[in-house]
N, C-alpha and C positions, 0 to 999 in steps of 0.2 A: 507411467504413473500418473494416477486421477489428485490432480489439484484442488486440494481444500480452502484452498487461499481465497476470502473473500465470500463464499457461497453460503448465500442464506439460507439460516437454519431456523424452523419455525420453534417459537418455546411460549413461555408463559412468563416470564422474568417480567422485572419492572423495567428494564431496559429493552427489552422486546414491544414493551406497552408505549414507551415514550412517542410521542409525534417523530418522525425523521427530522423535521426543519430544526427542535431542541437538538438533537444527537449531533448535528452537523454543526450548529452554533458552538456549543460543546467543543466539537472538536478545534472549531476554529479557535477557541480561546486557549487550548491547552498549546496550540502552535504559537502564540503570543506570547505565553506565558514561559515555553520551552526556550524563547530569546534568552530569559532571565535565570531561569532553574538552571542549565548549562554552566553556570559558571560554579558552581561545587556539584562535584562527582559523588558526595553522599546524596545529595538533593534527588540527584537523577537516580541514584541507585533506589531511593525508595519508592519513586515516581513510577520504575519498573516492577519493585514490588505492589505497589497499588493496582499498576494494571494486569497483572495476575489474579487478583484477588476480585477486580472487578468481572473477566472473565469468568471466575470461579461463580461470581453473586449473580451471571449472564445463563448460567447452568453449562457452562462448557467445560471443559478439561483445561487441565498445564500441558497436556499433548497436542491440543487442537492450537492454543495459544502460540505453541513452541513451531507448530507447522506453519505457520503466519512470517514465522521470522526464519525459517529454515531455508528458504531459496536466496535470502541475502547476505547469506553466511560469510562469501567469499568478499562482497562488498564492505561487509562491517570490517572483516578482516584486513583489508586494504585499509579501511580508514584507522582502522584503529593503529596498525603499525606505521602508518603517516604521522600520525599525531605522538606515539611514544616517540618518534624520532625525531619529531620538530619541538613538541612542548611537552612531554614527560606523559607518565602512564595515567596521573589524572587528568588532564584534559582528554585523552582517550578514552576512558572509560566515560567520560561526560557525555563527548560526543556520539559515542557508537550506543551508549545508553539511552541517550533520546531518540536517536533513530528507531530503536526499538523501540519505544514508547510511542511515538505517534505512527511509523507504522501498525503496530498492535493496535493501535486505537482507533484507525482509518480502517483496518479490518474488519474490527468489532461492529462500525457501525454498519457495514454491508453485513455483517453475518445476523445480526439483528434486526436489518430492514430489508423489507423488499425491492428491489432496483427500480422497478415504477413507482412506489413511494416517494423514492429519495430523489431521482428525475423531478416528479410532481411537486415537489416540496422547491428542487433550487428552481424550475420554469417558475413558479409563483412567485417566489423570493425576487425573480429577475423582472417582473413584471416591468418596474420604473424605470428598467433601461430601452423601451421603449421608443422616448424621446428623445434616446442618443440614436436612434437607428439600429441598436440592438435587437434581433430577434430572439426575444424569450425560450422559443421551442429549439432553436440550435443550439443554444447554450446548453439544455437539457438533452440533446443528442450528444455534444461532445462530451459532458459528464457520462451519459450510458458508454461511450465509447471507450473513455478513459478509464471504468470500472472494468468492462471488459477486458480491457488489454491487461491489467494486473494478473489475472492467474493465467491469461495466453502466458505471458512473459514468463512465469514462473513456472508453466510449463514447459516450455523452452529450455529453460534453463534446467531442469531437470533432466532434460533428453540428453544435451549437450554434455550434463556431469556424465551421463551414464555409457555414453562415446567416449568420452576422454578416460574413466576408468575401463573400458575393454580395451584400450588402445595403451594402457599401462600408462596415460600421461597425466597422470594425476596431480603432478605438482608444475606444471607448466601453465601460468596465468593465460597466455598467449593462445594458447588449445583450447580453453574455456570461452575467453573474451570475443576473439574474431569469430567461431562459428556463431554463436550466441548473436551477435550485432547482426550478423548476413543473413541469418533467418529471422530476427525481429524485424528487420528491414525489408523482407521478403513478403512477409504478414501485413504490414504498414502497406505496402502497394497493394497487394491484394485488396484489402479493406478497404482503402480510397479508391480502388477500382468499381468496388462493391456500392460505395456510399453514393460515387456518382451515377451508377447503373439504376440507383433508386432514387435520382432526384435530388441528391445531394452535392450542391457542385461546391468548387474549392474558392 
């Protein structure tokens, strides 16, 4: 299965034309606002609806928006169940809805911005950290690796889920999480070795 999660898709919308730095700052602002907004479940639902509208305004379909969320369905379901049990359905809706909003918007940033431009924006913004001994280029590499890992893990989750269905273990959480974690750790080891081989030490 080919993942479409966070893959850049060229377009001419206003969101495509915005500088990557502006979009990253907006994403940061939404993350800060979410701390307050998640107190009210109906506000979170309104934000979910607004997120879908933004996807449409960017020239994307509701189906593409859903494909950004679908790999997380098990995590969302477990989170919702935990909060329903601990604090009621309103809290469950607020928490899971806000996760949906933040993941959707983070994916939208990468869908409308080339990865290289995002990395360049972060490197420029991190320039002032040089005085504290932080290498902005290394920060950019970490961001690049993080962006790459999102669709990678989503793809692994899809493969594990397909294998789980083939074994008729569709209700077993362990049959999904254990192989996913093992495969993700193997991929992380391989990625680390590749970075060291290219001169990026640990």
